[in-house]
C-alpha positions in Angstrom: 67.8 151.1 120.4 65.3 150.0 117.7 67.9 150.8 115.0 70.4 148.6 116.8 67.9 145.7 117.1 67.2 146.0 113.4 70.8 146.1 112.5 71.3 142.9 114.5 68.4 141.2 112.8 69.8 142.3 109.4 73.2 140.9 110.2 71.7 137.7 111.4 69.9 137.3 108.0 73.2 137.9 106.2 74.9 135.4 108.5 72.2 132.9 107.6 72.8 133.6 103.9 76.6 133.1 104.4 75.9 129.8 106.3 73.5 128.6 103.6 75.7 129.4 100.7 79.1 128.3 102.0 82.0 129.6 100.0 80.6 131.9 97.4 82.6 133.2 94.5 82.3 137.0 94.5 80.9 137.1 90.9 77.9 135.0 91.8 75.0 137.4 92.6 72.6 136.8 95.4 69.3 138.5 95.1 68.0 139.5 98.5 64.5 141.1 98.6 63.3 143.7 101.0 59.6 144.3 101.6 59.1 147.4 103.7 56.4 150.0 104.3 58.1 153.0 102.8 55.0 155.2 102.4 51.8 155.9 104.3 51.6 155.3 108.1 54.4 152.7 108.2 57.0 154.9 106.5 59.0 155.9 109.5 59.5 152.3 110.6 59.8 151.0 107.1 62.5 153.5 106.0 64.5 152.6 109.2 64.2 148.9 108.3 65.3 149.6 104.7 68.3 151.7 105.9 69.4 148.9 108.3 68.9 146.3 105.5 71.1 148.3 103.1 73.7 149.1 105.7 74.0 145.4 106.6 74.5 144.5 102.9 77.0 147.3 102.5 79.0 145.9 105.5 79.1 142.4 103.9 82.2 142.2 101.7 82.4 138.5 100.9 79.1 138.2 99.0 77.8 139.9 95.9 74.4 140.8 97.2 71.9 142.6 94.9 69.2 144.2 97.1 65.8 144.5 95.5 63.4 146.6 97.5 59.7 146.9 97.3 57.3 149.3 99.1 54.2 147.6 100.4 52.8 151.1 101.0 51.3 150.0 104.4 48.5 148.4 102.4 47.5 144.7 102.5 46.7 144.3 98.8 49.9 146.1 97.8 51.9 143.9 100.2 50.8 140.8 98.2 51.4 142.6 94.9 54.9 143.7 95.9 55.7 140.2 97.3 54.5 138.6 94.0 56.8 141.0 92.1 59.8 140.0 94.2 59.0 136.3 93.8 57.9 136.1 90.1 59.6 139.0 88.4 62.8 139.5 90.4 63.2 135.7 91.2 64.1 136.4 94.9 64.2 133.4 97.2 64.8 135.2 100.5 63.0 138.4 101.5 63.5 140.5 104.6 60.1 141.8 105.7 57.4 142.6 106.1 57.0 143.8 109.7 53.7 144.1 111.6 51.2 141.3 112.0 48.7 142.5 109.3 51.3 142.6 106.5 53.0 139.4 107.6 49.6 137.6 107.8 48.9 138.2 104.2 52.5 137.6 103.0 53.2 134.3 104.9 50.8 132.1 102.9 52.2 133.5 99.6 55.7 132.8 100.7 54.8 129.3 101.9 53.0 128.4 98.7 55.9 129.6 96.6 58.7 128.3 99.0 60.2 131.7 99.5 61.7 132.5 102.9 60.4 135.6 104.6 62.4 137.0 107.5 60.3 139.5 109.5 62.4 141.9 111.6 59.5 142.6 113.9 56.6 140.2 114.4 55.2 139.0 117.7 52.1 137.2 116.6 51.2 133.8 118.0 48.8 132.9 115.2 49.1 129.5 113.4 50.4 131.0 110.1 53.6 132.0 111.9 54.6 128.3 112.2 55.4 128.1 108.5 58.9 126.8 107.7 59.0 129.7 105.2 58.5 132.4 107.8 61.2 133.5 110.4 60.8 136.1 113.1 63.5 138.4 114.4 61.5 139.0 117.6 59.6 136.2 119.3 56.3 136.8 121.1 56.7 138.4 124.5 54.0 136.1 125.9 55.8 133.0 124.8 59.0 134.3 126.4 57.3 135.1 129.7 55.5 131.7 129.7 58.9 130.0 129.3 60.3 132.1 132.1 57.5 131.3 134.4 57.7 127.5 133.7 61.5 127.5 134.5 61.8 129.9 137.4 62.3 128.0 140.7 61.7 131.0 142.9 58.2 131.8 144.1 58.6 135.5 144.1 60.4 137.5 141.4 60.1 140.9 139.6 59.5 141.1 135.9 60.1 144.4 134.2 58.2 144.7 131.0 58.3 147.5 128.4 55.4 147.6 125.9 56.1 149.8 123.0 
């Protein structure tokens, strides 16, 4: 189920790219960064994200996408270093990742300062930094969703089934 969700998010990112670029000549290369935790404690999740990212790119036949992947090693300092490499050395303007609040929290200000779009496949924080126009989330906060539901439900009694991973 998580893999399917990640594939959907990756396909949404590619759809966003197609929509933003319009008709693209196949010879024009689009650099798409991927910032995942491929080693240390985030490796299982990060490698799944990377595989979904690459699969979505492989499925896209209209665009010439060059994926450039960096491992943030499940480390905050390395997250910033890897992000800076993608921005300044690889000249990537759109990056899928990172996931998890701690990595996104250090990456979002760097992306905003350098006007690079980060698309986090999995991030449910409600902190102020998430409001940046350079940070998109594939999964909104559960609390925000439930609050909206409660504000719009006309019934006085209802059942809410919630699964916390």
